[in-house]
Each structure stands twice: as C-alpha cells, then as structure tokens.
C-alpha positions in Angstrom: -13.9 -15.8 4.9 -13.8 -13.7 1.8 -10.3 -13.0 0.3 -9.0 -10.2 -1.9 -5.8 -12.2 -2.7 -5.6 -16.0 -3.0 -2.3 -17.6 -4.1 -1.8 -21.3 -4.5 1.5 -23.2 -5.2 3.2 -20.0 -6.6 6.7 -20.7 -8.1 8.6 -17.6 -9.0 12.0 -17.2 -10.7 13.8 -14.1 -11.8 16.4 -15.4 -14.2 18.3 -18.0 -12.4 17.2 -16.9 -9.0 14.3 -18.8 -7.4 12.3 -16.5 -5.1 9.3 -18.7 -4.2 8.6 -22.4 -4.2 5.1 -23.6 -3.4 4.0 -20.3 -1.9 0.4 -20.3 -0.6 -1.2 -17.2 0.8 -4.6 -15.6 1.4 -5.3 -12.0 2.2 -8.8 -11.2 3.8 -10.9 -8.6 2.1 -11.4 -6.8 5.4 -8.9 -5.3 7.9 -5.1 -5.0 8.0 -2.9 -8.0 7.3 0.7 -7.7 8.4 3.4 -9.8 6.7 6.3 -10.6 9.0 9.6 -12.4 8.3 13.4 -11.9 8.2 15.1 -9.7 5.6 15.8 -11.3 2.3 12.8 -13.7 2.4 10.9 -12.0 -0.5 8.4 -9.9 1.3 8.9 -6.8 -0.8 9.1 -8.9 -3.9 5.7 -10.3 -3.1 4.3 -6.7 -2.9 5.8 -5.9 -6.3 4.3 -9.1 -7.7 0.9 -8.3 -6.4 1.1 -4.7 -7.7 1.8 -6.0 -11.2 5.3 -4.5 -11.3 7.0 -7.8 -11.9 4.7 -9.1 -14.6 6.6 -7.3 -17.3 10.0 -8.4 -16.0 11.9 -9.9 -18.9 13.3 -12.9 -17.0 10.1 -13.6 -14.9 9.0 -17.2 -14.7 5.8 -17.5 -12.8 3.5 -20.5 -12.2 0.7 -21.4 -9.9 -2.6 -19.8 -9.2 -2.8 -16.1 -8.2 -6.2 -14.4 -8.0 -6.6 -10.8 -7.1 -10.1 -9.5 -6.6 -11.4 -12.5 -8.6 -9.1 -12.1 -11.6 -6.1 -14.3 -12.7 -3.1 -12.1 -12.0 -0.5 -14.6 -13.4 -1.4 -13.7 -16.9 -2.8 -10.2 -17.2 -3.6 -7.8 -14.4 -7.2 -7.0 -15.1 -9.0 -4.0 -13.7 -7.3 -2.0 -10.9 -4.1 -3.6 -9.6 -3.3 -3.3 -5.9 -1.7 0.0 -4.9 1.8 -0.1 -3.4 3.4 2.5 -1.2 7.1 1.6 -1.4 9.5 2.1 1.4 11.1 5.1 -0.2 8.1 7.0 -1.4 8.9 10.6 -0.7 7.1 12.3 -3.8 9.7 15.1 -3.7 8.8 16.6 -7.0 5.2 17.7 -6.1 3.6 20.1 -3.8 1.4 18.6 -1.1 -1.9 19.1 -3.0 -0.7 17.3 -6.1 1.0 14.6 -4.1 -2.3 13.9 -2.2 -4.7 13.9 -5.2 -2.4 12.7 -8.0 -3.9 9.2 -8.2 -7.4 10.0 -6.8 -9.8 7.8 -8.8 -12.7 10.4 -8.4 -10.6 13.5 -9.2 -11.9 13.8 -12.8 -15.5 13.6 -11.6 -15.2 16.6 -9.2 -14.6 20.3 -9.5 -11.6 21.7 -7.6 -13.9 23.1 -4.9 -15.6 19.6 -4.6 -12.1 18.0 -4.5 -11.0 20.2 -1.7 -14.2 19.7 0.3 -14.2 15.9 -0.1 -10.5 15.6 0.6 -11.0 17.6 3.8 -13.7 15.1 4.9 -11.6 12.1 4.1 -8.5 13.5 5.9 -10.7 14.4 8.9 -12.1 10.8 9.0 -8.6 9.3 8.9 -7.3 11.7 11.6 -5.1 13.6 9.1 -6.8 17.0 9.0 -3.4 18.6 10.0 -2.1 17.8 6.4 -4.6 20.4 5.1 -2.3 23.1 6.6 0.4 22.2 4.1 -1.6 21.9 0.9 0.3 24.6 -1.1 3.7 23.8 0.2 6.4 21.7 -1.6 6.8 18.2 -0.3 10.4 18.9 0.6 9.1 21.3 3.3 7.5 18.4 5.2 9.1 16.1 7.8 9.8 12.6 6.5 7.0 11.2 8.6 4.5 13.7 7.1 5.7 12.8 3.6 5.1 9.1 4.4 1.5 9.8 5.5 0.9 11.9 2.3 2.2 8.9 0.2 -0.1 6.5 2.0 -3.1 8.8 1.6 -2.3 9.3 -2.1 -2.4 5.5 -2.8 -5.4 5.0 -0.5 -7.4 7.5 -2.7 -6.8 5.4 -5.7 -9.6 2.9 -6.5 -7.8 -0.4 -5.9 -8.8 -3.8 -4.4 -5.9 -3.7 -1.9 -3.6 -1.1 -0.4 0.0 -2.4 0.2 2.6 -0.6 2.3 6.2 -1.6 2.6 7.9 -0.8 5.9 5.8 2.3 6.6 7.6 3.3 9.8 11.2 2.4 8.9 13.8 4.7 10.7 11.1 6.7 12.5 11.0 7.9 16.0 8.3 6.2 18.1 6.0 9.2 18.2 6.2 9.7 14.4 5.6 6.0 13.8 2.5 6.1 16.0 0.9 8.7 13.7 1.6 6.4 10.7 0.2 3.3 12.5 -2.9 5.3 13.4 -3.5 6.2 9.7 -3.0 2.6 8.6 -5.6 1.4 11.1 -8.1 4.1 10.1 -7.8 3.1 6.4 -8.1 -0.6 7.2 -11.5 0.0 8.7 -12.7 0.9 5.1 -10.6 -1.4 2.8 -8.1 -4.2 2.9 -4.5 -3.2 3.7 -1.4 -5.4 3.5 1.7 -4.1 5.5 5.2 -5.4 5.6 7.0 -4.6 8.8 9.8 -5.9 11.1 8.4 -4.1 14.1 6.5 -6.6 16.3 4.8 -4.0 18.6 3.5 -2.0 15.6 2.4 -5.2 14.0 0.3 -6.1 17.0 -1.2 -2.5 17.0 -2.1 -2.6 13.2 -2.9 -6.2 12.5 -6.2 -7.9 12.3 -4.4 -10.8 10.6 -0.7 -11.8 10.7 1.2 -13.9 8.1 
C-alpha cells in the first residue's frame, strides 16, 4: 500500500511535557483515515505536527522519522504541507465567496468567471451546490454546520498532499452532522483525508481505514 504519511519511532516533547514516545503511524494515500482515541492522548497535536504548525514551536523537541508525501517533515516542511481544518474554524471575517476560494491553489490561474464556473462544478460533484446560494453573504449569516462545510471546502481546494479535519461534527445535531460526513466521504474519493472524531457511528460511515 502507498502512504502519504509515514511516521516511525516519533518522540515529541514540548518543553518538559512528553507528548509521544515511539509513535508509529501510516496514512494511506487513498480514502478516509479516521483517528480515534480518548481525549488528551495527542490526536489534535498530531494534526498540528503534520500541518507544520508545531515545527516553529520554540520548545519543540522532535526525533524519529516523519515523511509526508516523500519529504522529511522533521526538519523542513517541503512543498505543500497538509491542510488542517481545526475544530473552531468559523471564518467569521469573510463573506462566503472569499471563505470558499481564499486558499484555492488554482485561483490565480483563472478569471473570476472561470473561478465561479469551476467552483460550481466542484461543489456540485461534492454535493454542496446549495452553498452557491450564499456566495455574497457574510459567513456570520450561515448556520454553524454550513460554516463548517465552507471551512472544509476551503482547505480541500488548496493543493495539499493530505486534508486533515479535527472533530468535524462536534456539537452538531445528527441531521447536520450527516451533511458534513457526506462531504468528507465525497472528498475522500479524490484525495486522502485524515479525520479526528470521537463519534463511532460517524467514524464507521466515513472511514476506509481506522487508527
């Protein structure tokens, strides 16, 4: 099997706090991988490590082998780092259009008319055409579940080797969570996705692989 992330014997400290000892992990290059585990075991920290956020931490001590898309990520994050949708990713300062396309890798190659046409095609293929109805509205006007889907689409449009999502359905009603799960599954048909969740039923619905 081909892997987008391969970690061997990772040891991680932040100051005096040891986070990982001998962590070994592999994330397949296809499908959705769900990361399960109790609170406080370092799941969100792992996402921040893989995204490159922790690499500039002043008290970081990191050893072991960590390859992302074929590059050594323990030294310098080369190329495009994995995209991370954090648990609180509301994008409240933007309208819906800017929130959706703000990190789109192809945006600079396209005219605005081409952007709108291609975005419509992408949203349709992911089952999110409804979001086109809110393009000119402020993000604050959307329901929290809609804002979460916009945040996921935004990061998915960025050219990155891996899309990571931290607790995508936290505090959602079942019907709202189902729409988010559907989006994650659609995206995972095209690129690798790593999801942290505590919800076992949703994990079974999303996951091609479970860690």
